Phi, psi and omega in degrees: 000148174249111186239141177254129175262114189242156176150165181288168175300139180086004181283343180104020181299315180297324180294320184273340188301317182299315181293320180293315179302317180293317181297325182268349185057043177229156180287151175275112185257107179250126181298325179300314179298318182292320178299314180299321180296311182293323179293317181294318183277351178065034179293169179300318179292321178296318178296320179295316179298317182296329180298329177278317183297322181293339178266003182076019182259156175288142176289127182304148182305320182299320180292319178301313182293324177297323178294317177296315181299325179297328177284324182291344179274352176292152186303321184285351183249003183291340179263002179141173181202158172253115183269128181233120182079019182202139359279154182252351177224159178298317177301323177296319179297318180294318180292322177297313180300317180297318180295315181298316179300318179298339181248025177057039177230175178202166172284109186280340179172168181230131173259108185259108180278117185258123180219133177299148181304319183298325179290320178300315179299314181297320181294308188282321181291340178268354184287140177231146186229138177281128179289340182275301186248355178085003178301144182248147180225176174226132186303325183261320190259337183207062181284157175294157182302319176248127184308125176078005182236128183292131177296329187278312187235355180082007180286173179285131177256120186227169172266120179290154179303322181297340184260003176290146190304316182296324179289319179299315180297323178294321179295322179294317179299319178296320179300311182295324184281318190252325187261324182305323179302335178298326181297321178297319179296316181297322180299331181272356183235346182201180179278130177242124179253116178277128184237125177290106182263009177265060179205171182306148185307315182298322180291319176299317180300321180294319179293320178299315180296320178297322179295319178298319178300318179295327180279354179095015182275000000 
């Protein structure tokens, strides 16, 4: 199955992705991971993407989809994939659908994690990250035992610039303005299951699994 995991930043997509990928026996396809791979390896697609990024320009939708398609051609992804953070624009959704149809596949469904903006701000603005090992904490719900010191490696635990409240609010605005319209397009082309993600992780996971069962996963 080809499933899209949708939702705003901080909705918990990364938290649920592993379980969904395992349940479907398909790879977790993250555009961020793929971009880093192509840029690091200096592939033709990576070089093309960098030519736009170095100019401060957005990478064209066609190039983004070509990078995703290169992953879908790997042996472990021929039977389906879980898309995370993609598609982000309607043209990307249209190009993805066209590629899947050409390969006798389709978008089988969308899991849309719904979280109020205020909850997203509280989640992300409270997040803290270890500079040493990357462990994550939350200022209110899961702080390190010693303030500013990682429990795991003793490294410095800080608030990343991306997690500052003003930055988080800007990311949410961008999501509503640029990415949310993709959801309307998806609703007109496949099954979209809205999931209340403002509840404990285990409960969200149970609802997600029930949604997958309904979609035939």
